[in-house]
C-alpha positions in Angstrom: -82.4 -60.8 -31.7 -80.3 -59.1 -29.4 -76.6 -58.6 -30.2 -74.2 -60.8 -28.6 -71.4 -59.2 -26.8 -68.8 -62.2 -28.3 -69.9 -60.8 -32.0 -66.4 -59.9 -33.0 -66.4 -56.0 -33.8 -64.3 -55.8 -36.8 -65.2 -52.5 -37.2 -62.9 -51.7 -34.4 -59.7 -52.3 -36.8 -58.3 -48.6 -38.2 -57.0 -50.7 -40.9 -60.2 -52.5 -42.2 -61.0 -52.5 -45.8 -64.0 -53.6 -47.8 -61.9 -56.7 -48.7 -61.8 -57.7 -44.8 -65.5 -57.0 -44.6 -66.3 -59.3 -47.6 -63.9 -61.9 -46.6 -65.8 -62.1 -42.7 -69.3 -62.1 -44.4 -68.0 -64.9 -47.0 -69.1 -62.8 -50.1 -67.6 -60.8 -52.7 -66.5 -57.3 -52.7 -69.1 -56.4 -55.0 -71.8 -58.3 -53.5 -70.6 -56.6 -50.0 -71.3 -53.2 -51.6 -74.7 -54.2 -52.9 -75.6 -55.6 -49.6 -74.6 -52.1 -47.6 -76.2 -50.3 -50.1 -79.3 -52.1 -50.2 -79.9 -52.9 -46.4 -78.6 -49.8 -44.9 -78.4 -47.1 -47.6 -75.1 -46.4 -46.8 -71.5 -47.3 -48.7 -68.7 -49.1 -46.8 -67.0 -46.2 -44.8 -70.5 -44.5 -43.9 -71.3 -48.1 -42.4 -68.0 -48.7 -40.7 -67.9 -45.2 -39.4 -71.8 -45.2 -37.8 -70.7 -48.5 -36.1 -67.4 -46.6 -34.7 -69.8 -43.9 -33.6 -72.2 -46.3 -31.6 -68.9 -47.8 -29.9 -67.9 -44.6 -29.1 -71.2 -43.6 -27.6 -71.3 -46.7 -25.3 -67.9 -46.0 -24.0 -68.8 -42.4 -23.6 -71.7 -43.7 -21.1 -69.7 -46.2 -19.2 -67.9 -44.9 -15.9 -64.8 -47.3 -16.5 -63.5 -44.9 -19.3 -64.4 -41.5 -17.7 -60.6 -41.1 -17.5 -59.6 -41.8 -20.7 -59.2 -38.9 -23.2 -60.9 -38.1 -26.4 -58.2 -39.5 -28.5 -57.7 -42.4 -26.6 -61.4 -43.2 -26.9 -61.3 -42.1 -30.4 -58.6 -44.9 -31.1 -60.4 -47.7 -29.3 -63.2 -47.1 -31.7 -61.3 -47.4 -34.8 -60.4 -43.5 -35.7 -57.0 -42.9 -37.0 -57.2 -39.5 -35.4 -58.8 -37.2 -32.7 -59.7 -34.6 -35.6 -61.7 -37.5 -37.8 -63.3 -39.1 -34.9 -64.9 -35.9 -34.1 -65.6 -34.5 -37.3 -67.6 -38.2 -37.8 -69.2 -38.2 -34.3 -70.5 -34.8 -35.0 -71.7 -35.6 -38.4 -73.7 -38.6 -37.2 -75.0 -37.2 -33.6 -74.8 -33.5 -34.3 -72.7 -32.9 -31.3 -69.0 -33.3 -30.4 -68.0 -36.5 -28.2 -67.2 -34.1 -25.3 -70.6 -32.2 -25.7 -72.0 -35.5 -25.7 -70.3 -37.1 -23.0 -70.9 -33.7 -20.6 -74.5 -34.0 -21.8 -75.1 -37.5 -20.8 -73.1 -37.2 -17.4 -75.5 -34.3 -16.5 -79.0 -36.5 -17.5 
């Protein structure tokens, strides 16, 4: 089933906690941890950061954000600093956000 665009993107909140996610899911914090571990093989931070990187990839493909700085894109995606944005993005994709954008632009 395709994801609906109207779906809330709580991962974009830079202050999100496991408690926030569990409350949105309507389960306890412990059940949230078990669920993430069992169904995604990730912990809370890994899961949230992966969702943020997916969002960043969409934005980096979108021409309406072409003039945005990487710091602005990272902030839009819930990262607190450009350094963290670059580090997490590269650890997940193998590329820096800037290189990823340039690579996609040249395709």
